[in-house]
C-alpha positions as CSV (number, residue, x, y, z in Angstrom):
1,M,43.9,-13.9,21.3
2,N,42.6,-10.9,19.3
3,R,45.8,-10.9,17.2
4,R,45.4,-14.6,16.4
5,I,41.8,-14.2,15.4
6,L,42.7,-11.2,13.2
7,F,45.5,-13.2,11.5
8,I,43.1,-16.0,10.7
9,L,40.6,-13.6,9.3
10,L,43.1,-11.8,7.0
11,F,45.0,-15.0,6.0
12,P,42.6,-16.0,3.2
13,L,42.9,-12.6,1.6
14,W,46.6,-12.7,1.7
15,C,46.7,-16.3,0.4
16,S,44.6,-15.3,-2.7
17,T,47.7,-13.5,-4.1
18,L,50.0,-16.5,-3.6
19,Q,50.5,-19.9,-5.1
20,A,47.1,-21.5,-6.0
21,E,45.6,-24.9,-5.9
22,T,44.5,-26.5,-9.2
23,R,42.0,-29.3,-9.7
24,K,44.9,-31.6,-10.3
25,D,46.3,-30.7,-6.9
26,T,43.0,-31.8,-5.4
27,Q,43.6,-35.3,-6.7
28,E,47.3,-35.4,-5.6
29,M,46.5,-34.0,-2.1
30,P,43.0,-35.4,-1.3
31,S,43.4,-35.3,2.5
32,E,42.7,-32.2,4.5
33,L,43.3,-31.6,8.2
34,R,42.4,-28.4,10.0
35,I,42.0,-26.9,13.4
36,G,39.7,-24.0,14.1
37,W,38.0,-21.7,16.5
38,G,34.2,-20.8,16.8
39,D,32.2,-18.2,18.6
40,M,30.0,-18.8,21.7
41,L,27.3,-16.2,20.9
42,F,24.5,-18.7,21.9
43,E,26.2,-19.6,25.2
44,T,26.7,-15.9,26.1
45,L,23.1,-15.2,25.5
46,M,21.8,-18.1,27.5
47,W,24.2,-18.2,30.4
48,H,25.1,-14.7,31.7
49,E,25.3,-12.6,34.9
50,P,22.1,-12.2,36.9
51,T,20.0,-9.3,35.8
52,S,19.3,-8.4,39.4
53,I,20.4,-9.3,43.0
54,I,17.9,-9.1,45.9
55,T,18.9,-6.4,48.4
56,S,15.6,-5.6,50.1
57,M,15.1,-8.8,52.1
58,P,16.1,-9.6,55.8
59,A,19.8,-10.5,56.3
60,S,18.7,-14.1,57.2
61,Y,17.4,-14.6,53.6
62,Q,19.8,-16.5,51.4
63,R,19.9,-17.1,47.6
64,T,22.5,-18.6,45.3
65,Y,23.3,-16.9,42.0
66,Q,25.4,-17.9,39.0
67,E,28.1,-15.3,38.5
68,N,31.4,-14.7,36.8
69,F,30.8,-16.7,33.7
70,R,33.8,-17.9,31.7
71,Y,33.4,-18.9,28.0
72,H,36.1,-21.2,26.7
73,Q,35.1,-20.8,23.0
74,H,34.6,-23.6,20.6
75,L,37.8,-25.5,19.4
76,F,37.4,-28.1,16.6
77,L,39.5,-30.5,14.6
78,E,38.3,-31.8,11.2
79,Y,39.5,-34.2,8.6
80,Q,38.2,-34.3,5.1
81,Y,38.9,-36.6,2.2
82,R,38.2,-34.9,-1.1
83,F,37.0,-37.4,-3.7
84,N,37.1,-34.7,-6.3
85,Y,37.2,-30.9,-6.5
86,W,33.6,-30.5,-5.5
87,F,32.8,-33.3,-2.9
88,G,34.5,-34.2,0.3
89,L,33.6,-36.6,3.2
90,G,35.2,-36.6,6.7
91,G,34.7,-36.2,10.4
92,M,34.8,-33.5,13.0
93,V,35.3,-33.2,16.8
94,D,34.2,-29.9,18.5
95,V,34.7,-29.0,22.2
96,G,33.2,-26.0,24.1
97,E,33.0,-25.2,27.8
98,V,31.3,-22.7,30.1
99,G,32.4,-22.1,33.7
100,W,30.9,-20.0,36.5
101,D,30.8,-19.3,40.2
102,D,27.9,-20.3,42.5
103,V,27.6,-17.3,44.9
104,T,25.4,-17.4,47.9
105,R,24.2,-13.9,49.1
106,D,22.1,-12.7,51.9
107,G,19.0,-10.6,51.7
108,H,21.1,-7.4,51.5
109,G,23.1,-8.7,48.6
110,M,26.2,-9.4,50.6
111,E,28.3,-12.4,49.5
112,L,28.4,-15.2,52.0
113,V,29.9,-18.2,50.1
114,R,31.6,-18.4,46.6
115,D,32.2,-21.7,44.8
116,P,34.1,-21.2,41.6
117,N,34.3,-24.8,40.5
118,H,31.2,-25.1,38.3
119,Y,31.2,-25.8,34.6
120,F,29.6,-27.7,31.7
121,Y,31.0,-28.8,28.4
122,N,29.7,-30.0,25.1
123,I,31.7,-32.5,23.0
124,T,30.4,-32.9,19.5
125,I,31.4,-35.9,17.3
126,M,30.1,-36.2,13.7
127,P,30.8,-37.2,10.1
128,T,30.7,-34.3,7.7
129,V,30.2,-33.7,4.0
130,R,31.3,-30.7,2.0
131,F,30.2,-29.4,-1.4
132,T,32.5,-26.9,-3.2
133,Y,30.3,-25.1,-5.7
134,F,32.9,-22.6,-6.8
135,H,36.5,-23.7,-7.4
136,H,39.1,-21.1,-8.3
137,P,42.9,-21.6,-8.2
138,N,43.1,-19.2,-5.3
139,V,39.7,-19.3,-3.5
140,N,37.1,-22.0,-2.9
141,L,33.5,-21.4,-1.9
142,Y,31.6,-24.2,-0.3
143,S,28.8,-25.4,2.0
144,G,28.6,-28.4,4.3
145,L,26.6,-30.5,6.7
146,G,27.4,-32.6,9.7
147,L,25.2,-35.1,11.6
148,G,26.3,-36.8,14.8
149,M,26.1,-36.8,18.6
150,V,26.8,-34.4,21.4
151,I,28.1,-35.4,24.9
152,N,27.1,-32.9,27.6
153,G,28.7,-33.1,31.0
154,G,30.1,-31.1,33.9
155,T,29.6,-30.5,37.6
156,E,25.8,-30.3,37.4
157,T,23.4,-33.3,37.6
158,N,20.1,-33.9,35.8
159,V,16.8,-35.0,37.3
160,H,18.1,-38.6,37.3
161,G,21.3,-37.7,39.1
162,N,23.5,-38.1,36.1
163,R,26.3,-35.7,35.2
164,T,26.6,-36.8,31.6
165,E,24.0,-37.0,28.8
166,T,24.1,-37.6,25.1
167,G,22.0,-36.1,22.4
168,F,21.7,-35.4,18.6
169,A,23.9,-32.8,16.9
170,V,23.8,-31.0,13.6
171,N,26.4,-28.6,12.1
172,L,25.4,-26.5,9.2
173,T,28.0,-24.6,7.1
174,A,25.8,-22.2,5.1
175,F,28.8,-20.4,3.5
176,G,32.5,-21.1,3.6
177,V,35.5,-19.6,1.9
178,S,39.0,-21.0,1.9
179,A,42.3,-19.8,0.3
180,N,45.5,-21.7,-0.3
181,Y,49.3,-21.3,0.0
182,K,51.1,-24.4,-1.2
183,R,49.9,-27.2,1.1
184,C,48.5,-24.8,3.7
185,F,45.1,-23.1,3.7
186,A,42.9,-20.9,5.8
187,A,39.1,-20.8,5.9
188,V,36.2,-18.8,7.4
189,E,32.6,-20.0,7.7
190,L,29.1,-18.9,8.6
191,G,26.7,-21.5,9.9
192,G,25.4,-23.0,13.1
193,L,26.0,-25.8,15.5
194,Y,23.0,-27.5,17.2
195,G,22.8,-30.1,19.9
196,L,19.8,-31.3,21.9
197,R,18.5,-34.3,23.8
198,N,14.9,-33.6,23.3
199,A,12.6,-30.6,22.9
200,N,13.0,-29.7,26.5
201,T,16.8,-30.2,26.8
202,I,18.8,-28.0,24.3
203,Y,22.5,-27.8,24.7
204,M,23.3,-25.6,21.6
205,A,21.2,-23.7,19.1
206,S,22.9,-21.6,16.5
207,S,26.1,-21.8,18.4
208,R,29.4,-21.3,16.5
209,I,27.8,-19.0,14.0
210,F,31.2,-17.8,12.9
211,S,34.3,-19.9,12.8
212,A,37.8,-19.6,11.4
213,S,40.4,-22.3,10.8
214,I,43.8,-23.1,9.4
215,G,45.0,-26.4,8.0
216,V,47.1,-28.5,5.7
217,R,46.5,-30.7,2.7
218,F,48.4,-33.9,1.9
């Protein structure tokens, strides 16, 4: 996985020395399809190993902890139609998942029961717009915005007994850079993915701060 991420990071620099994309190419190949990876910094900060485990209570005491968290990083697919060299409109689907074990321990901290089958996921679906403010034959600089919905589900239930909820989602691309090789390209972005049902139910906040992707234009 680390080698793949390193390749995606270095690919734009390598591409900048190769065959470029002109503004004419933008009109001849207006469609763009890419697949990418994004970090889970927000998820790792919010859902993590317990800071302490009780060991000074009687053995008859029991408490359940969330342990052994597994972060299945953001994966996304996006299509863009470039109306010209500076404006594009499209849509994106992003999926992220976090799993963990529910571990019941006694008052001495000894494990009694472990259930590893717990998880939640967020599926984000949204239209997106992109503004390319610097177009060079080798490298493009751009920003973008997406507004849509998030579907949150998993093994847990809410206060109404439901396992699935929907909410509002926003994706902000504060800064993006892409580089081209013939019909292929690679891109890295800084921004944030947000998803919430209301002020008390937040699924993501500044998640996917960093993302990297590769794609094709046609």
